[in-house]
C-alpha positions in Angstrom: 102.3 129.5 93.9 101.0 130.8 97.2 103.1 133.6 98.6 104.4 133.7 102.2 101.9 135.1 104.7 103.5 136.4 107.9 105.2 133.4 109.6 103.8 131.0 107.0 106.3 130.1 104.3 105.3 130.4 100.6 103.9 127.2 99.0 104.7 126.0 95.5 105.2 122.3 95.9 101.7 121.1 95.0 100.9 117.4 94.7 97.4 116.1 94.4 94.2 117.8 93.3 90.5 117.1 92.9 87.9 119.2 91.1 84.4 119.5 92.6 81.5 121.8 91.9 82.6 123.9 94.9 86.2 124.3 93.7 89.5 122.7 93.0 91.3 121.4 96.1 95.0 120.9 96.2 97.4 119.2 98.6 100.5 121.3 99.4 104.0 120.4 100.7 106.6 122.9 101.9 105.2 123.7 105.4 105.7 120.4 107.2 104.1 121.7 110.5 100.8 122.6 108.8 100.3 120.4 105.7 98.1 122.8 103.9 95.1 122.0 101.7 94.5 124.9 99.3 91.4 125.8 97.2 90.7 127.6 94.0 87.1 128.8 93.8 85.3 127.6 90.7 82.6 129.2 88.5 82.0 127.1 85.4 85.4 126.8 83.7 86.8 129.9 85.6 89.1 129.5 88.6 89.9 132.3 91.1 91.0 133.1 94.6 93.6 130.4 95.1 94.2 130.4 98.9 95.2 128.2 101.8 92.0 126.5 103.1 93.0 124.4 106.2 96.1 122.9 107.8 95.5 119.1 107.5 98.7 118.1 109.4 98.0 120.6 112.2 94.5 119.1 112.6 95.4 115.4 112.3 99.0 115.1 113.5 99.7 113.2 110.3 102.4 114.5 108.0 102.7 115.2 104.2 99.2 115.3 102.7 99.6 113.8 99.2 96.5 112.1 97.7 93.1 113.7 97.6 89.7 112.6 96.3 86.0 113.6 96.8 84.1 110.9 98.5 80.5 109.7 97.7 79.4 111.6 100.8 80.9 114.8 99.5 83.8 114.8 101.9 87.5 115.3 101.1 89.5 112.1 101.5 93.1 112.9 102.1 96.1 110.5 102.3 99.0 111.5 104.5 102.3 110.0 103.2 104.1 110.4 106.5 107.8 109.9 106.8 109.6 108.2 103.9 111.8 106.4 106.3 109.1 105.0 108.6 107.1 102.0 107.5 103.4 101.7 108.0 102.8 105.4 109.0 100.5 106.5 106.2 97.1 107.7 107.3 93.7 108.5 105.8 91.5 111.4 106.9 88.1 112.8 105.9 87.3 116.5 106.0 84.3 118.6 105.2 85.0 121.0 102.3 85.4 123.9 104.8 88.1 122.0 106.7 86.3 120.2 109.6 88.0 116.9 110.4 85.5 114.1 110.5 87.5 110.9 110.8 91.1 109.7 110.7 92.3 106.1 110.1 95.6 104.3 110.2 96.2 102.2 107.0 99.4 100.3 107.7 100.7 101.4 104.3 104.1 103.1 103.9 103.7 106.1 101.6 100.2 106.7 100.0 100.6 109.2 97.2 97.2 108.9 95.4 93.6 108.2 96.1 90.7 107.4 93.7 87.1 106.3 94.0 85.8 103.8 91.5 82.9 105.3 89.4 80.3 102.5 89.9 80.8 100.8 93.2 82.5 103.9 94.9 85.3 101.9 96.4 88.4 103.8 97.6 91.8 102.8 96.0 95.2 103.9 97.2 98.7 103.9 95.6 101.6 103.2 97.9 104.9 104.3 96.4 106.8 102.9 99.4 109.9 105.0 99.2 112.2 103.1 101.5 111.0 99.6 100.3 110.1 99.8 96.6 109.2 96.0 96.6 106.2 96.8 98.9 104.7 99.4 96.4 101.3 98.6 95.0 97.7 99.3 94.4 95.4 98.8 97.4 91.7 98.9 98.1 90.9 100.6 101.5 88.1 98.9 103.4 86.7 99.7 106.9 88.1 97.5 109.6 85.1 96.4 111.8 87.4 95.4 114.7 89.3 98.6 115.0 87.5 101.9 114.6 90.7 103.9 113.9 92.1 101.4 111.3 91.1 100.6 107.8 92.2 97.4 106.0 94.4 97.8 102.9 93.8 95.0 100.5 96.5 94.6 97.8 95.3 93.9 94.3 97.4 90.9 93.4 99.0 90.6 90.0 99.6 94.3 89.7 103.3 95.0 90.0 104.2 98.7 90.3 107.5 100.5 90.5 107.3 103.9 92.1 103.7 104.7 91.2 102.7 108.3 91.3 99.1 109.0 90.2 95.9 107.3 89.1 92.5 108.0 87.7 89.4 106.0 86.7 87.5 106.5 83.5 83.7 106.4 83.3 83.8 102.7 82.4 85.8 101.7 85.5 89.2 101.3 83.8 92.0 102.5 86.1 95.0 104.3 84.6 98.3 104.5 86.7 101.5 106.4 86.1 104.7 105.1 87.5 108.3 106.3 87.4 109.9 103.2 85.9 112.3 101.7 85.1 111.8 101.5 81.3 112.5 97.7 81.1 109.9 96.9 83.7 107.1 94.5 82.6 103.9 93.7 84.6 103.4 90.2 85.9 100.4 88.6 84.3 98.9 85.5 85.7 98.3 82.6 83.2 95.0 83.1 81.3 94.8 86.8 81.8 96.1 87.5 78.3 92.8 86.5 76.9 91.0 89.4 78.6 93.6 92.1 77.8 93.1 94.7 75.2 96.7 94.1 74.3 95.9 90.8 72.7 92.4 91.7 71.4 91.1 88.4 72.8 87.7 87.7 74.3 87.5 85.7 77.5 84.7 85.1 79.9 84.7 86.7 83.3 83.1 85.0 86.4 79.9 86.6 87.5 81.4 87.8 90.8 85.2 87.6 90.7 87.2 88.8 93.7 90.3 91.1 93.4 91.9 88.7 95.9 91.3 85.7 93.6 91.4 87.1 90.1 94.3 89.1 88.6 93.0 92.3 87.0 93.8 92.7 83.3 96.8 95.0 82.5 97.6 96.9 79.4 100.9 98.8 79.5 102.0 101.3 76.9 105.7 100.6 76.4 108.0 103.4 77.5 110.7 104.9 75.2 114.1 103.1 75.8 115.7 106.2 77.4 112.9 106.9 79.9 111.7 105.0 82.9 108.1 106.4 83.2 105.1 104.5 82.0 101.3 104.4 81.9 99.4 101.3 82.5 95.7 100.5 82.2 93.9 98.1 84.6 90.4 96.8 83.9 88.4 94.8 86.4 89.9 96.5 89.5 86.5 97.1 91.1 84.7 93.9 90.3 82.5 92.8 93.3 83.8 90.1 95.7 81.7 87.1 96.6 80.9 88.7 100.0 80.1 92.4 100.0 82.7 94.6 101.7 82.1 97.2 104.3 83.4 100.6 103.2 83.4 104.0 104.8 80.1 105.8 104.2 81.9 109.1 103.9 
């Protein structure tokens, strides 16, 4: 935890983190007015000097920093969950690693809790837990909106049904792993024909040369949860397959 410092309350409600060569960066809750990002310095496998780095909410006006990722341009991408009761108020900001705000975007999403860049195409994905409207929760790709400079377009990946998603990470092969709170009897919707491409069935299946996430349902492979628990882990392959027309993404 981070102890109180003068008028600043102590922080112990940490949410997202990302490890970079410069250090480990953490989103902090507990000081709503500031919305701190903290950093632990890193030397090899050793961490030290865990301190407040910059106040993301103070600098952006956007509340509740949650998700965090390191962008291809070596910036910190931070999602701001906003109010649980207000729809469409989640925002995305980019900071240098010493806390200088570079850009801020509206997303139109409800409550972004996690961010991740795909390993090959470097596309930015977001998880929306959508507290007040769980039916709206989902996995989205964030793409720059060429018509509005302060807005990015959130494209839902169809066929991926999520219930209170909390975190995600890509592996080196581009498979995306997502944790969600439950319930235990939840089963993902799978479009006809997708079973052939899922590790769950062990089948083969040909993929189009350039499938689109908007047109092709990503394959899902869910590890069943124990009957008494609601949480689960799912695996999605093909989330970052290129669309027929190349997208514009933020160069940060």
